[in-house]
N, C-alpha and C positions, 0 to 999 in steps of 0.2 A: 387541497394544500395551498397555504398562503404563499405569496411571493417571497416573504421573508424566510419561510421554511425551506423553500426551494433554494434560496441563496445559501442557507446553512448546509444543505445536502451537497450543493455544488462545491462549497468550500471543503467539505469532508472528502468528496471525491478527489479533489485536487491534492489534498494532504496524503491520502492513501496512495495515489499515483506517484507523488514525489517520494514517499518513503519506499515504495517498491523499486523505483529507479535507483535510489541511494543504496539500497541493499544489494541490488544487482551489480552496481559499480564496485561495492565493497568485495563481493565475491571474486571479481576479476583481479583485485589487488591483494587479497589475502593469500598467505602461504599455508597457514595451519588448516588442516582438513576439518577439524572440529569446528573451528570458527566459520569456515565456508558452509558447513552443514547447517549451523545455527542461522547464518545469514539467509540461506535458502529457505529455511523454515519461516523466517520473517517475511521473505518475499511471498511465500504461499499464503501466510496469514493476512498480509496487506492486500493481496489480490482478493481474498475472501471478503474482507471488509469492504473493498471497492465494489464488489459484486452485490453485496447486501444493500449498500447505499444506492447503487444504480437501480436495483429492483424497486426502490421506493418511489422513483420518479415515474 
């Protein structure tokens, strides 16, 4: 894997981690249980994406 490709993966990991954190913070602030469930699904999805990219390294 080229250094440039590694940088792309590093960037994608950072984005997935950021989105996971943002969704977790949203869960803390939401009142509606349906929205909380949806945000939790997004947390799980972004964690999956993070793990897939991490396995490429």
